[in-house]
N, C-alpha and C positions, 0 to 999 in steps of 0.2 A: 554572504551566507555562510554559516558554519554547519557542520554535520555532526550529530551526536550519534550515540549507539542506535543502529537501525532497528525498525519494528520487526524483530524476529526472535529475540532471545527468550528462551524458556527459562526463567530465573529459577535456579536450584533444581531444574529438571521438570518434566511435565507433571509428575505426580505432585511435587511441591507446589507447582503453580495452581493446580486444581484445588489442592488442600487450602491454599491461601485464599482462593476465591470463596470457597465454601465457609471458611472461618469469618470472612468479612461480610457474608451474605445475610446481614441482619437489618433491621429497620422496618417501619411499617410499610404496608403496601401503598402504592401511589393513590392519590384521591383525584381521579380524572374528572370528577364533578367540578373541580376548581376551574377547569378549562372547558366547560361546556357553556355555550352562548345562551342568552336569554330565550332564544327561539329553538333551543334543543340541539345545536350542532355541536358535536364533540370533536375536540382536536384528536383524540385517539383514534378516531375512525375517518377523519378528513383525508380524502384522497387528492386534495389539491387545495391551495390558498383560496381559490374561487369557491370551492365547495364548503369552506369554512366561513364564508362571508367577506372575503377579500384580505389583502395584505395587512391593512390597518387593524382588522379584527384578530389576525394571527399574531401580529406584533403585540398588541394589547394582552392577549392570552399568554404569550410567552413571557412577557415582563411580569405578569402576575405569577407565573411559576417561578421566575427568578434564577433558575439554575439550569445547567445543561451538563450531563455526564458524558464524557468521552473516554475512550480507553485505547491503550496501545498507540498513542500519538506522540512521538517525540517532537519538541518544539522546533528542532533543527532539522526535521525530515521534510524536504520539499518546501521549505519556507512556512511550516505550520505555525510557528511562534508568531509570525506576522498576522496570519489568518486569525489565530485565537484572540490576539490583542485587538484586531479590527472589529471582530464581532462583539467583544465585550464593550469596547468603547462606543460602538454604534447603538447598541441595544440596552446597555447596562445590565446584562445578564451574565452571572458568574459561571465560568466553565471550570469544571472539576476534572482534570485530566489524570486518570489512574494508570499505573503501570505503564508509563510511556514506552518502555522497551519491550513490551509483550508482543506476542505473535498473533497472526490472524486467528489461529486456532484457539488462543487464550481468549480472544473476544468472544468467539462462539461459546466457549465454556462458561464464560461470565453471564451471558444471556440465559443459558439453560439452567445453571446452578442458582441464579438469583431471580428467577421468574417470580413476579409479584412483589419484589423487594424494591424499596426506595433507592437502593444502591446499584440497581441494574444499570448497565450502559444505555443511553438514550439512542445513540447512533453508533454506526460501525463503519470502519474504513478497512475493507478487506481485500487481500489478493483475490483475483477474479474467480479462481477455482473454489476458494472458500466462500465467496458470495453465492455461488451456484449451490454450494452445499447448505448454506443457511436457508436459502429459498426453499430447497427440497425438504428441509425440516420444518417448514412453516413457521419460521422465526421472524420474518420480516413483514413490515406494513407496506402496502402499495401507496405510493405518493408520487404525483407528478409535479415537479417544480415548474415554475413558469416557462423555463427554457427547454423543457423536456423534448418538445418537437425538434430542436436544433441538435440534440444528441444523435450522432449517427446510429442508425438502426441496429448495426452489428455490436454496438457498445451499450445496449440497454436491454433490460427484461421488458418484453411487450406488456407485462402486467405491472411494470413500474415498481417492482420490489427492490431492484437495484439498478444502478446505472454507473457507468465509468465516470471517474472524476478527473484523474491525472495519470500520466504514465510515461513511459520512456523505453529505451532499448537496453538490453543486456550489453555491457561493455566490459572491457578489460582495463582496470586501473593499475598503474605500475609506478613504483618509487624509482625514478631514473637515477637516483644517486646511489642506490643500493644494487640495482640491476643493470648490468653492462649494457644490454640491449633489450629493450622492453618488447614483449610479444604483442602482436596485433591481431592474431588469429587463434582460434582454438588448436589448429595444427601446430602453431609454434609452442603452445603450452606443454606439449609432449617432449620437448627438447630437454636433454639431460642437464643443461646448464640452469634449469629452474628447479632444481631439487629442493623440496621442502618449502617452496615459496608460493604455491598457488592455493588460494583459499576462496571459499564461498562466504556470504555473510550470514550463514544460518544452515539449519537442517531443511532440505527441500520437502520433507513430509509435513513441516510445520510452518515454513516461511515462504511467502510468495516470491520474494527476490531470488532465493536459492532454488526454488522450483523453476523459475524462469531460466536460471543458469543451466540447469540440466537439460531443459527443452532446447535451449540454444545449442548446447553441445550436441544433442541428437541431430538437429538440422545440419550441423557442421559435419556430421559423421555418417551421412547416408540415411538418416531417419526422417521422420515427417510428424505433422501434427497427429497422425494416426499411430505412430510408432516412436515412443520416447526411449525404447530400449537401448538404442545406440548411444544415447546420452549416459545411461547407466554404465554401459561398457566402457565409455570414454573415461569416466571418473574411476572405473576399476583399474584401467590402464595407468591413470594418473597416480592412483594409490600403489600399484605394484611397482612403477618405476621410481617411487619416492617423491614425486613432485607435489602430490596433493598433501596439504596439511589440514588436519581436523580442527585447528584453531579458527574460530569464527571471527571473520574480519570486522573490525570496528575502528573508529578513529584512533583509539588508544593503541591497538595492535599494530596499526599502520605506522604510527609515530614511533613505536618502540622497535620496528623493523621485524615484528613477528609475522606479518602478512604483507610482504612487499609487492605481491601481485594479487589483486582482488577481483573476482567476477561479480559484478553488481550492476544495478541500474545506473545508467549514464548520468542521471540527475544527481545521484549520490556521489559518484566518482567525480563528477565536475565540481560538486560542492567541496569535496576533499582538496581538489586543486586550489580553490580559493582559500580554504581554511589553513592549509599547510604551507603556503607561501612564506608567511612570517616565521615559520618554525623550521625552515631549511629543508623541507621535504619537496622535491621536484616531482609532483604527481601528474603523470601523463595518462591521457584517456583515449581509448580506441574502441570504436564499435566494430567488432569482427565481421568482416565481409562474408566469411564462410559460415557463420551462425548467426545471422541477423534475425533477432527475435524481439518483438515489441509486445508490451502488455501494459494494461492499465490496472490501477486499483479501483475499487468500486465502493460507492457510498450506499448505505441502507439505513432504514429506521427500524429499531427494535419494535416488534409488534406490541410488546407490553412496555413501551417506554414510560418511565415515571414522570417525565416531563415532555408529553407528546407535542405540545405547541412549540416549545423551544427546539425540539428535535426537527420539526418541520421548517421552523424559521432558519435554523442552521443550514438546512439543505438549500434553502433559497438564497442565502448569503454565498454559499460555496458555488452555486451555479449562476451567480451574478457576474458581470464583467469585472467588478472589483475582486471578488473571491478567485475567479479563474486566472486573473493577471497575477495575483500574489503567488500562485502556484508556479506560474511562468517565471517569475523572478527567482524562483527556487530551482530553476533549470528543468522543471518538469513540464511535460507537454499536456496542457489542459484538454479535456475532452471537447470543449467548445472552441478550440482554437480557430478552426475554419470559419465558424459562425461569427466569431469576434472580428476576425480579419475582414470578412465580407461587410460587416457593419461598421468597420472603422474604429473599433474599440479595443483592438489588440495592442498590447505594449510592444511596439516594433523593436525598441532597442533591447528589451529582454529576450525577444524571439531570436534576435540576431546572434545572441550569445550561446544558443543551444548547440550542443556537439553536433557536427555535421553527419548526415546519413543520406544515402540515396535510395530511391525506390519508394514504393507504397507498401506500408506494413500489412500483413495478413494476420488474422487471429484465429486460434483454434475455436471450434464449436463447443458447446456445452458437453456434448457427448465425448468429444475428443479430450477435453480437459479431465472430465471424470475418469476416463480410462487411464490417462496419464498419471492421475493422482493415485489410482489403485496400483498401477505398476510400480510407482515410487514407493508406496507403503510396503509393498511385498519385496522389492529388490534393492532399496537404497542401503539398508544395513549390510547386506552380503557384499555389495559393490565396494564399500569402503572399510570393511572389517579387517582385523588382523594387523 
């Protein structure tokens, strides 16, 4: 597995990204009548495959649509390339992947700015706090995949507007050839020997992974799910002592030595380790014991998806054993991992390669995430300015 630019970059700045979306928001409104069955069942309002007449009917309708629009999904993020190829091969449906290096907020912007347009994204893969925000804005369609009941209750919306797909732990990646002694805890990152070397892979007000990095720092600094402020204070200290670099970590910046220490999801850092072996980079990965924070990304369907049947079929594929194990091969922990293990369908060799971690992860509630997101919006700029 290789890793490309993570899903967090706001290309040319947030205003430029919004402008780009607006400029390309053209095309006729979707014709949902094309995916309405003879007995009047509409894919656009189907809340399950069963409600639409079964998987065969859904596959037929999705093939008739022929396309699926996804956005902000790099092929090399958590093995998405293999997932995209697998879906296209299995169903003969063309996937159009726009702005693969966009952020979760870019996805939401595309939904709102392109409402009613054929170029709107059909499905969304969002950082959890952004999935909550999209649901609050009434942008998402309720839909229960066949395996919905196996998704842990804490990892899905009771109205099925979103549910977790894959996730991991915040980790510290380090170029052992450039850094004499790699840090393994957040406390380590404050040491003067790491001057100008510590990076996030995005802006936490827009990026799910960077958001997780600040939350993890909060937990390591006396904070809690109810109090992310210590995380902001931590990065303010990193900035003040010169250790924090505003350069957003990517494979390219790592390879060039611009971001030799990167706070990121473990599945991305583990992917770096694979990718860079042939390039002479000795990339070490540690899940910090003092700031153990796990989070998942979430899947959702655009309520006004131009290809509603294909959108729902995509979800069914992602939550099948095939789709879940493909994420696992990308070092990501699929939401149905426990269910697959119980059913005997888990890819055991892939599971054995995951970065080691102890304990059972806990997750912030919707209210806690919303509060943390507001705190970041108000305090991040001040914390790292100057």
